[in-house]
Every structure is written in structure tokens, then in C-alpha cells.
C-alpha positions as CSV (number, residue, x, y, z in Angstrom):
1,M,61.5,99.7,96.0
2,G,64.8,101.5,96.6
3,T,66.3,104.9,97.6
4,P,70.1,105.4,96.6
5,E,72.2,105.3,93.5
6,F,72.9,101.5,94.1
7,A,69.2,100.8,93.5
8,V,69.0,103.0,90.3
9,A,71.3,100.6,88.3
10,P,68.8,97.4,88.8
11,L,65.6,99.4,88.2
12,E,67.3,100.6,84.7
13,A,68.7,97.2,84.0
14,L,64.9,95.8,84.4
15,L,63.6,98.4,82.1
16,H,66.2,97.8,79.5
17,A,65.3,94.2,79.7
18,G,61.8,94.8,78.6
19,Y,59.9,94.7,82.0
20,Q,57.0,96.8,82.8
21,I,57.6,98.7,86.0
22,K,54.3,99.4,87.5
23,A,55.5,101.8,90.0
24,V,58.5,102.9,91.8
25,V,58.5,103.3,95.8
26,T,61.2,105.4,97.6
27,V,61.5,107.7,100.6
28,A,59.7,110.8,100.9
29,D,61.9,114.2,99.9
30,K,64.0,115.3,102.8
31,P,65.6,118.7,103.5
32,A,69.4,118.7,103.1
33,G,72.3,120.7,103.0
34,R,72.8,124.4,104.3
35,G,69.9,125.6,102.8
36,Q,67.7,122.7,103.8
37,K,66.2,122.5,100.6
38,L,64.1,119.5,99.8
39,Q,66.2,116.7,97.9
40,M,64.8,113.7,96.2
41,S,66.2,110.3,96.3
42,A,68.4,108.9,93.3
43,V,65.7,106.6,92.7
44,K,62.7,109.3,92.0
45,E,65.1,111.4,89.7
46,F,65.3,108.4,87.6
47,A,61.9,107.3,88.0
48,L,60.7,111.0,86.9
49,A,63.1,110.8,83.8
50,N,61.5,107.8,82.7
51,D,57.9,108.8,83.6
52,L,57.5,106.0,85.9
53,M,54.6,106.3,88.6
54,I,56.1,107.0,92.2
55,F,55.0,106.3,95.5
56,Q,56.5,108.0,98.5
57,P,54.9,106.6,101.7
58,V,55.7,108.0,105.0
59,K,54.7,104.8,107.0
60,L,54.6,101.4,105.0
61,K,51.4,100.4,106.7
62,D,49.8,103.2,105.9
63,P,46.1,101.9,104.6
64,D,46.1,104.4,101.4
65,F,49.5,103.2,100.4
66,I,48.6,99.4,101.0
67,E,45.8,100.4,98.6
68,Q,47.9,101.8,95.9
69,L,50.1,99.0,96.0
70,K,47.1,96.6,95.6
71,S,45.9,98.7,92.6
72,I,48.7,98.3,90.6
73,D,48.5,94.4,90.7
74,A,52.2,93.9,90.3
75,D,53.5,90.3,89.8
76,L,56.8,90.9,91.7
77,F,58.3,93.5,94.0
78,V,62.0,94.2,93.7
79,V,63.8,95.5,96.8
80,V,67.1,97.5,96.6
81,A,68.7,99.3,99.8
82,F,65.2,100.4,100.9
83,R,63.5,100.1,104.3
84,M,62.4,96.9,106.3
85,L,59.0,96.0,104.8
86,P,56.0,94.8,106.8
87,E,54.6,91.4,105.8
88,I,51.3,92.8,104.5
89,V,53.7,94.7,101.9
90,W,56.3,91.9,100.9
91,S,53.7,89.0,100.9
92,M,51.4,91.1,98.4
93,P,52.7,90.0,95.0
94,R,51.8,86.6,93.6
95,L,55.4,85.8,92.7
96,G,57.1,87.4,96.0
97,T,59.4,90.0,97.0
98,L,63.0,89.6,96.0
99,N,65.6,91.6,97.6
100,L,69.3,92.3,96.2
101,H,71.8,92.1,99.0
102,G,75.7,93.0,99.0
103,S,77.1,89.9,100.3
104,L,77.4,86.2,100.0
105,L,74.4,85.5,102.3
106,P,74.3,84.2,105.1
107,K,77.7,86.3,105.5
108,Y,77.2,90.2,106.4
109,R,73.5,90.1,106.9
110,G,72.3,93.7,107.7
111,A,72.7,97.4,106.8
112,A,76.6,97.7,106.0
113,P,77.8,94.2,104.2
114,I,80.1,96.4,101.7
115,N,81.7,98.1,104.5
116,Y,82.2,95.1,106.9
117,A,83.6,92.9,104.2
118,I,86.4,95.3,103.9
119,I,86.8,96.2,107.4
120,N,87.4,92.5,108.2
121,G,89.9,92.1,105.5
122,E,87.9,89.7,103.3
123,S,89.4,88.6,99.9
124,E,86.0,88.1,98.2
125,T,82.6,88.9,98.8
126,G,79.5,89.0,96.2
127,V,75.8,90.0,95.6
128,T,72.7,87.8,96.6
129,T,68.9,87.7,95.5
130,F,66.6,86.3,97.9
131,F,63.1,86.0,98.7
132,I,62.4,88.2,101.8
133,K,60.8,86.9,104.8
134,H,60.1,88.0,108.5
135,E,63.8,88.4,109.7
136,I,66.1,90.5,107.9
137,D,68.2,89.1,105.2
138,T,67.4,85.5,105.9
139,G,65.3,84.5,103.2
140,A,65.7,81.4,100.6
141,I,68.4,82.4,98.2
142,L,67.8,82.4,94.5
143,L,71.2,83.6,93.0
144,Q,74.7,84.7,93.9
145,E,77.8,86.0,92.3
146,K,81.2,86.2,93.7
147,I,83.5,89.3,93.4
148,D,87.1,89.7,94.6
149,I,88.1,92.2,96.4
150,G,91.2,94.2,95.7
151,A,93.8,94.6,98.2
152,D,93.7,98.2,98.5
153,E,90.2,98.7,97.2
154,T,87.8,101.0,99.0
155,A,84.3,100.8,99.8
156,G,83.3,103.2,97.6
157,E,85.1,101.5,94.6
158,L,83.6,98.1,95.7
159,H,79.9,99.6,95.7
160,D,80.4,100.9,92.1
161,R,81.4,97.7,91.1
162,M,79.0,95.5,92.9
163,M,76.0,98.1,91.9
164,M,76.7,97.0,87.9
165,I,77.1,93.2,89.0
166,G,74.0,93.4,91.3
167,A,71.9,94.9,88.5
168,N,72.8,92.2,86.0
169,L,72.0,89.6,88.8
170,V,68.6,91.2,89.4
171,V,67.6,90.7,85.8
172,K,69.0,87.2,85.8
173,T,66.8,86.4,88.6
174,V,63.5,88.0,87.4
175,D,64.1,86.1,84.3
176,A,64.5,82.9,86.2
177,I,61.3,83.6,88.5
178,R,59.3,84.3,85.2
179,S,60.4,81.0,83.5
180,N,59.9,79.1,86.8
181,T,63.5,77.7,86.2
182,I,64.6,78.8,89.9
183,Q,64.8,76.7,93.1
184,P,65.2,79.0,96.2
185,V,67.5,77.3,98.5
186,P,67.2,78.1,102.4
187,Q,70.1,79.7,104.0
188,D,70.5,77.1,106.6
189,M,71.1,74.5,104.0
190,L,74.6,76.4,102.9
191,L,76.1,74.9,106.2
192,L,77.8,78.5,106.4
193,E,78.1,80.5,109.6
194,P,76.0,83.5,109.5
195,S,77.5,87.0,110.3
196,N,76.0,90.5,110.9
197,A,76.9,94.0,109.3
198,P,75.0,96.4,111.5
199,K,74.6,99.9,110.9
200,I,77.8,101.8,111.4
201,F,77.8,104.6,114.0
202,K,80.3,107.5,114.6
203,Q,82.0,105.6,117.4
204,D,82.9,102.6,115.1
205,C,84.8,105.0,112.9
206,K,87.6,106.3,115.3
207,I,91.0,105.2,114.4
208,D,92.4,103.9,117.8
209,C,96.3,103.7,117.9
210,S,96.2,100.8,120.4
211,R,95.1,98.6,117.3
212,N,97.7,97.3,114.7
213,P,98.2,98.8,111.4
214,V,96.7,96.0,108.9
215,E,93.2,96.3,111.0
216,L,93.3,100.0,110.8
217,Y,94.4,100.2,107.1
218,N,91.2,98.0,106.7
219,L,89.1,100.0,108.8
220,I,90.0,103.2,106.6
221,R,89.4,101.7,103.2
222,G,86.2,100.1,104.5
223,L,84.7,103.2,105.8
224,S,86.1,105.5,102.5
225,P,84.5,107.7,101.2
226,F,81.5,107.4,103.6
227,P,81.1,107.7,106.7
228,A,85.0,107.8,106.9
229,A,87.4,107.0,109.4
230,Y,88.5,109.6,111.7
231,L,91.3,110.5,114.1
232,E,91.3,113.2,117.0
233,F,94.5,115.2,117.6
234,L,95.6,117.5,120.4
235,K,97.2,120.5,119.3
236,R,100.1,122.1,121.2
237,D,97.8,124.7,122.4
238,G,95.5,122.2,123.9
239,T,92.7,122.3,121.5
240,V,91.3,118.9,120.1
241,M,90.6,118.5,116.4
242,S,89.2,115.9,114.1
243,M,90.4,114.8,110.9
244,K,88.7,112.2,108.5
245,V,91.1,109.7,106.8
246,F,90.4,108.4,103.2
247,K,93.6,106.6,102.1
248,C,96.7,105.7,103.9
249,N,99.5,103.3,103.5
250,V,101.1,101.0,106.1
251,V,104.9,101.5,107.3
252,K,107.1,99.0,109.3
253,G,108.2,100.5,112.5
254,D,107.9,100.3,116.2
255,P,106.8,103.6,117.2
256,L,104.8,104.9,120.3
257,P,101.1,104.5,119.7
258,G,99.8,108.2,119.2
259,S,103.0,109.6,118.1
260,V,103.5,111.8,115.0
261,M,106.5,111.7,112.6
262,T,106.7,114.1,109.6
263,D,108.8,116.4,107.5
264,S,106.0,119.0,107.4
265,K,106.0,118.9,103.5
266,T,105.4,115.1,102.1
267,Y,104.4,112.7,104.8
268,L,102.5,112.5,108.1
269,N,102.9,108.9,109.6
270,I,100.8,108.1,112.9
271,G,102.2,105.7,115.3
272,V,100.1,102.8,116.2
273,F,100.5,99.3,117.7
274,G,103.1,97.9,115.6
275,G,103.8,100.1,113.0
276,F,102.6,103.6,111.2
277,L,99.9,104.6,109.3
278,S,101.1,107.0,106.6
279,L,98.1,109.2,105.7
280,L,97.7,110.0,102.0
281,E,94.2,111.8,101.8
282,V,92.3,113.6,104.7
283,Q,89.9,116.1,105.5
284,L,89.7,118.8,108.3
285,A,86.3,119.8,109.4
286,G,84.9,122.4,107.2
287,K,87.4,121.9,104.6
288,K,87.7,120.0,101.3
289,R,89.3,116.4,101.1
290,M,93.0,116.9,100.1
291,S,96.3,115.1,99.6
292,I,98.4,115.1,102.5
293,E,100.8,117.1,100.6
294,E,98.2,119.9,100.3
295,F,97.3,119.5,103.9
296,L,100.7,120.1,105.1
297,R,101.2,123.0,103.0
298,G,98.4,124.6,104.9
299,F,98.4,123.3,108.4
300,P,101.8,123.6,110.2
301,A,102.2,119.8,111.5
302,S,104.4,121.1,114.3
303,E,101.1,122.1,115.7
304,I,100.0,118.4,116.3
305,S,101.0,117.3,119.7
306,T,99.7,113.7,119.7
307,I,97.0,111.5,118.3
308,L,94.4,110.9,120.9
């Protein structure tokens, strides 16, 4: 059960390991893009290419879907980046339902563990497999693997590394469940303080110049490339524009927060509390992602009055 590319790697790894995938469960096709054409999930694309049975329920408690699940008589359900399951689903298979999560549980329970690990300046994170129970991301842990976070690594880069490490961990976990050589460990026995990584909303992504540059540097790489941190600036004609920021450097200084320093050719530095953010890759609304040099060639920096 899964939806995005992150869920494809474990599915592919299980197939290569020789496991029989009785069916794949993913979201219904959704309209996307300017033409609003129906778009299938990455998991569905892979399933079609490998002749796997596909279920796309709108409601997970739908009686017809429940009967479909019962009819395939799977020994184990594997969930990766999918919706929250009702108990009638996760309690169905005889060996249980395992989930792959992108953190070292009980740290960073929730929808955005990769992002928050970087936003909070962590130097390591990991992947965890666990058995699903009622409360989200609280089930007994099966296996974990630690992953170092690079000092300048973005969420997108960590996601791609974690995807492959997580796929291998899923296979190891299923092997151990099949051979009955694993003992699930309740999370409260780990004596670690739980933390949350809730869904990220637009208001969480705005660059606030009253914060210090290290915090903002971590915010930018923790949201890159998606959903992306952004700043709003006031043009000299009084209009407000928004710009996504994907990469930056921290520069020492004691500027006025919200001020702008640039040579209009090679650099654009934003004053924040205790230093500068030197922007490296940005994107204006309706434009492509570009280097700061490209941006300055097409947009006169003199038009930027202040950062809001």
C-alpha cells in the first residue's frame, strides 16, 4: 500500500527478493496540471508495468474494498507513504501490517519526518519498520537503520538516499517476520522522548527575517525542493512579489533584518537577525527554477525595496 516514488522502491525490492505481491493498493487517479488530465500514482505506474493487481479505493472502509482485500488472503500488508488505515484493514492479515517510516521512531512521528529532521538541524536520522496500531506511528518497532545527514543536504537529497535504504530495510523486516526471528519492541521501552513532524502548510514555509541565519538555512534546505521555503519582497512600485528559495549560504554580518545587499550581477544577500542569507537558487511565480546569476540577469535587483 503506497502512493509516491518513495513507496515504489520497497515494492520493487520485495519483488526482486522473490515475494509474491498479491495486490497493490494506491490512491485513485487525480486530475493534475493545466490540462487537468488524470494522473496515476508512481506506485500504480510500477504496478501496471509489472502486471500486478491494483486496488484504488476512494474510501478504505468501503465494503467492496474490504471484500477484495479478504479475497486475496495476503499473509502480510506492507504500507509505505499511504493513508491512515482503519483497524478493519490493518488487523486483517495473519502476520500483521508493517509500515516504513522515515525517522528513528519515536522521533518525528507524522507526515513530514524528513523535512523536520533537517529543519531542526539534526545530524542524523534513519528509517524504521514497525507494526501499525491505532495511534499513528506508535506501533512496536521491528527494525531501524541510522542515516547521517550532510551539513548542506536538502530534504530531496536525503529522501532519495532514504528511499533506497528503506527499501532494503523492508525486505530485511519481511524476511525476519517470515522466519519468526524478530521481536517487536514497544516504543515506550526505548526511553526516548517522542516528537512530532506534522503536515507542512504554506505558513510554515515563509522566511522570517527576524530569525537567525542558521535556523533559516536549515528551513530552506529542509523544504527543498518541495514544498520550498519562500520570501515576500516589496518592489519599489509598492507591489508585493513572492519568491521560492531552494539553496542559500550563510554570510556573517550585522545587517538590518529585511534589508537587501547585491551587486546586481552575482549575489543577492538578504539581511536577517544576526547575518545574511546569500541566495543561490530561486524561483519567481510562473518562472523556472534558476541560479541567482540567471535571476539577476532577468530581474533588476534595484526594484527590490525590502523583504517583508
